C-alpha positions as CSV (number, residue, x, y, z in Angstrom):
1,X,-1.1,95.8,39.9
2,X,-3.2,93.3,37.9
3,X,-6.4,94.5,36.3
4,X,-9.6,94.0,38.3
5,X,-12.1,91.4,37.1
6,X,-14.9,93.0,35.2
7,X,-18.2,93.1,37.1
8,X,-21.2,91.7,35.3
9,X,-23.3,94.8,35.8
10,X,-20.6,97.0,34.4
11,X,-20.1,94.7,31.4
12,X,-23.8,94.9,30.7
13,X,-23.8,98.7,30.8
14,X,-20.7,98.7,28.6
15,X,-22.4,96.5,26.0
16,X,-25.6,98.6,26.0
17,X,-23.6,101.8,25.5
18,X,-21.4,100.4,22.8
19,X,-24.3,98.9,21.0
20,X,-25.6,102.4,20.0
21,X,-22.5,103.3,18.0
22,X,-22.3,99.8,16.6
23,X,-25.9,99.9,15.4
24,X,-25.4,103.4,13.9
25,X,-22.2,102.3,12.1
26,X,-24.0,99.3,10.7
27,X,-26.9,101.4,9.4
28,X,-24.6,104.0,7.9
29,X,-22.4,101.4,6.2
30,X,-25.5,99.6,4.8
31,X,-26.8,102.9,3.3
32,X,-23.4,103.7,1.8
33,X,-23.1,100.2,0.2
34,X,-26.7,100.1,-1.0
35,X,-26.4,103.5,-2.6
36,X,-22.8,103.1,-3.8
37,X,-22.2,106.5,-2.1
38,X,-18.5,105.9,-1.5
39,X,-17.9,109.6,-1.0
40,X,-19.4,109.2,2.5
41,X,-17.0,106.4,3.6
42,X,-15.1,108.8,5.8
43,X,-18.2,109.1,7.9
44,X,-18.3,105.4,8.4
45,X,-14.6,105.4,9.3
46,X,-15.3,108.3,11.8
47,X,-18.1,106.3,13.5
48,X,-15.8,103.2,13.7
49,X,-13.1,105.3,15.4
50,X,-15.7,106.8,17.8
51,X,-16.8,103.2,18.7
52,X,-13.2,102.3,19.3
53,X,-12.7,105.4,21.5
54,X,-15.7,104.6,23.5
55,X,-14.5,101.0,24.0
56,X,-11.2,102.2,25.2
57,X,-12.9,104.4,27.9
58,X,-15.1,101.4,28.9
59,X,-12.1,99.1,29.1
60,X,-10.7,101.1,31.9
61,X,-14.1,101.6,33.6
62,X,-14.5,97.8,33.9
63,X,-10.9,97.2,35.0
64,X,-9.4,95.7,31.8
65,X,-6.7,98.3,31.0
66,X,-5.6,101.9,31.6
67,X,-6.9,103.2,28.3
68,X,-9.5,105.9,29.2
69,X,-7.3,108.9,28.5
70,X,-6.4,107.6,25.0
71,X,-10.0,106.8,24.3
72,X,-11.2,110.3,25.3
73,X,-8.4,112.0,23.2
74,X,-9.3,109.8,20.2
75,X,-13.0,110.6,20.5
76,X,-12.4,114.3,20.7
77,X,-9.9,114.2,17.8
78,X,-12.4,112.4,15.6
79,X,-15.1,114.9,16.3
80,X,-12.7,117.8,15.6
81,X,-11.5,116.3,12.3
82,X,-15.2,115.8,11.3
83,X,-15.8,119.5,11.9
84,X,-12.8,120.4,9.8
85,X,-13.9,118.0,7.0
86,X,-17.7,118.6,7.0
87,X,-17.4,122.2,8.0
88,X,-14.9,122.7,5.1
89,X,-17.6,121.4,2.8
90,X,-20.8,123.1,4.0
91,X,-19.6,126.5,5.3
92,X,-18.1,127.8,2.1
93,X,-20.9,126.2,0.1
94,X,-23.7,127.9,2.2
95,X,-21.8,131.1,2.2
96,X,-21.3,131.1,-1.6
97,X,-25.0,130.4,-2.2
98,X,-26.0,133.2,0.3
99,X,-23.7,135.8,-1.2
100,X,-24.6,134.8,-4.8
101,X,-28.3,135.4,-4.1
102,X,-27.3,138.9,-3.0
103,X,-25.2,139.3,-6.1
104,X,-22.0,139.9,-4.1
105,X,-19.0,139.0,-6.1
106,X,-16.8,138.5,-3.1
107,X,-17.3,134.7,-2.9
108,X,-15.4,132.2,-0.8
109,X,-12.3,130.6,-2.4
110,X,-12.8,127.2,-4.0
111,X,-11.3,124.1,-2.4
112,X,-7.7,123.9,-3.2
113,X,-4.1,123.3,-1.9
114,X,-4.6,125.5,1.1
115,X,-7.6,123.5,2.2
116,X,-5.8,120.2,1.8
117,X,-2.8,121.5,3.7
118,X,-5.0,122.7,6.6
119,X,-6.8,119.4,6.8
120,X,-3.5,117.5,6.7
121,X,-2.1,119.7,9.4
122,X,-5.2,119.2,11.6
123,X,-5.1,115.4,11.2
124,X,-1.4,115.2,11.9
125,X,-1.5,117.5,14.9
126,X,-4.4,115.7,16.5
127,X,-3.0,112.3,15.7
128,X,0.3,113.3,17.5
129,X,-1.7,114.6,20.5
130,X,-3.8,111.3,20.7
131,X,-0.5,109.3,20.5
132,X,1.0,111.5,23.2
133,X,4.1,112.2,21.2
134,X,6.8,114.4,22.7
135,X,6.0,118.1,23.0
136,X,8.7,119.1,20.6
137,X,6.7,117.2,17.9
138,X,3.1,117.9,19.0
139,X,3.4,121.6,19.8
140,X,4.4,122.8,16.3
141,X,2.0,120.4,14.7
142,X,-1.0,121.7,16.7
143,X,0.0,125.4,16.4
144,X,0.5,125.1,12.6
145,X,-2.8,123.3,12.4
146,X,-4.6,126.1,14.2
147,X,-3.0,128.8,12.1
148,X,-3.8,126.9,8.9
149,X,-7.4,126.5,10.0
150,X,-7.6,130.3,10.7
151,X,-6.2,131.1,7.2
152,X,-8.6,128.6,5.7
153,X,-11.5,130.2,7.5
154,X,-10.5,133.7,6.4
155,X,-10.8,132.6,2.8
156,X,-14.5,131.8,3.3
157,X,-15.6,135.5,3.6
158,X,-17.3,134.9,7.0
159,X,-17.4,138.6,7.9
160,X,-19.8,139.2,5.0
161,X,-22.4,136.9,6.5
162,X,-22.8,138.9,9.7
163,X,-26.3,140.0,8.7
164,X,-27.5,136.4,8.7
165,X,-26.6,134.8,12.2
166,X,-27.7,131.4,11.0
167,X,-24.8,131.4,8.6
168,X,-22.4,133.6,10.5
169,X,-22.4,131.2,13.5
170,X,-20.9,128.4,11.4
171,X,-17.9,130.6,10.8
172,X,-17.7,131.3,14.5
173,X,-17.8,127.5,15.3
174,X,-14.9,126.9,12.9
175,X,-13.0,129.8,14.4
176,X,-13.2,128.1,17.8
177,X,-11.5,125.1,16.1
178,X,-8.6,127.3,15.1
179,X,-8.3,129.0,18.5
180,X,-8.6,125.7,20.3
181,X,-5.8,124.0,18.3
182,X,-3.4,126.8,18.9
183,X,-4.3,126.9,22.6
184,X,-3.9,123.1,22.9
185,X,-0.4,123.3,21.4
186,X,0.5,126.2,23.7
187,X,-0.8,124.4,26.7
188,X,1.8,121.7,26.2
189,X,4.7,124.1,26.9
190,X,3.3,127.2,28.5
191,X,1.7,127.3,31.9
192,X,-0.2,130.4,31.0
193,X,-2.6,128.3,29.0
194,X,-4.1,125.6,31.1
195,X,-4.9,122.3,29.2
196,X,-8.5,122.5,30.5
197,X,-9.0,125.9,28.9
198,X,-7.7,124.6,25.6
199,X,-9.9,121.6,25.7
200,X,-13.0,123.7,26.5
201,X,-12.2,126.0,23.5
202,X,-12.5,122.8,21.4
203,X,-15.4,121.1,23.2
204,X,-17.7,123.9,24.4
205,X,-16.5,126.4,21.7
206,X,-16.0,124.3,18.5
207,X,-18.1,121.2,19.1
208,X,-20.9,123.0,21.1
209,X,-21.3,125.9,18.6
210,X,-21.1,123.7,15.5
211,X,-23.6,121.1,16.9
212,X,-26.2,123.7,17.6
213,X,-25.6,125.6,14.4
214,X,-25.9,122.5,12.2
215,X,-28.9,121.2,14.2
216,X,-30.8,124.5,13.8
217,X,-30.1,124.8,10.1
218,X,-31.0,121.2,9.4
219,X,-34.3,121.5,11.4
220,X,-35.3,124.6,9.5
221,X,-34.4,123.0,6.2
222,X,-36.1,119.6,6.7
223,X,-39.3,121.2,8.1
224,X,-39.6,123.6,5.2
225,X,-39.0,126.8,7.1
226,X,-37.1,129.8,5.9
227,X,-33.3,129.6,6.6
228,X,-33.1,132.7,8.8
229,X,-32.5,133.4,12.5
230,X,-35.0,134.9,14.8
231,X,-34.6,136.4,18.3
232,X,-34.6,132.9,19.9
233,X,-32.0,131.6,17.6
234,X,-29.7,134.5,18.2
235,X,-30.1,134.0,21.9
236,X,-29.0,130.4,21.5
237,X,-25.9,131.4,19.6
238,X,-25.0,134.1,22.2
239,X,-25.5,131.7,25.1
240,X,-23.3,128.9,23.7
241,X,-20.5,131.4,23.0
242,X,-20.9,132.9,26.5
243,X,-20.5,129.4,27.8
244,X,-17.3,128.9,25.9
245,X,-15.7,132.2,26.8
246,X,-16.7,131.8,30.5
247,X,-15.4,128.2,30.7
248,X,-12.1,129.1,29.1
249,X,-11.9,132.2,31.3
250,X,-12.5,130.1,34.4
251,X,-9.1,128.4,33.8
252,X,-7.3,131.6,32.8
253,X,-8.6,134.0,35.4
254,X,-6.8,134.5,38.7
255,X,-10.0,135.0,40.5
256,X,-13.7,134.5,39.9
257,X,-13.3,130.8,39.1
258,X,-16.6,129.7,40.7
259,X,-18.6,132.5,39.2
260,X,-17.3,131.9,35.6
261,X,-17.8,128.1,36.0
262,X,-21.4,128.7,37.1
263,X,-21.9,131.2,34.3
264,X,-20.6,128.7,31.8
265,X,-22.9,125.9,33.1
266,X,-26.0,128.1,33.1
267,X,-25.3,129.5,29.6
268,X,-24.6,125.9,28.2
269,X,-27.9,124.6,29.7
270,X,-29.8,127.7,28.6
271,X,-28.6,127.3,25.0
272,X,-29.8,123.7,24.7
273,X,-33.1,124.4,26.6
274,X,-33.9,127.2,24.2
275,X,-33.1,124.9,21.3
276,X,-35.5,122.4,22.6
277,X,-38.1,125.1,23.2
278,X,-37.9,126.8,19.8
279,X,-37.0,123.9,17.5
280,X,-38.5,120.9,19.2
281,X,-42.1,121.8,18.2
282,X,-41.0,122.2,14.6
283,X,-39.9,118.6,14.5
284,X,-43.3,117.5,15.9
285,X,-45.4,119.4,13.3
286,X,-46.1,118.7,9.7
287,X,-43.6,120.1,7.2
288,X,-44.5,123.7,6.2
289,X,-46.5,123.9,3.0
290,X,-47.5,120.2,3.1
């Protein structure tokens, strides 16, 4: 069946949507070049891949090609790799600083061969999944990637940060990445793990938790507030993780699907509404101490 001719209105919407990532990529690339900050080139590459993934989804929406699934997989893979890369930089660093202030000698391990191996395994596993390689190749790659991510996370001394939820939640977010990768691999060969549950471990769990955790920490830091979690922040963390567990459980449970689905939706919305309520005003006020 030949592809449908693109409709002008759809093409206009596509151009508008794609222009955001294109403009952001141009701005980021300009800053990198102007500041000779070549260390951040991977961020520009990630934005370029997200732009490509979005274009693939739009290509199917306007009737050019059957590429939406590949685009969605590519976009998700890029975000997960960014969590592995950036999380692997900031989580042990923030943890080290926090423990050092408390004169705790049990510091996170420094970046080394284990970290490089885990990152390589994650990239290879997700690349194979995006390319829809045979299960006999993808399954071991994804499961090894998830186990390596878990071992890497264990080296960062996350359990010691439990008294500070603002830091502890970063470890939880990376933990969802490890769980989701293993589940994604298992879902390829075992009907006991639905693909939807694996995907929600990665999206609601890893991406949702890490997005809120980093936004909250950045908001407090850039507005001059103390880096500590109050009652509202703890509620946000609990809600986003309830959303992840409920959404995964909806696919795994034999009954109660509608209840768990509704619970996941309410908890997800609640987490972001509370973020806007508690942190939105901070972004509209003058920096503390100024």
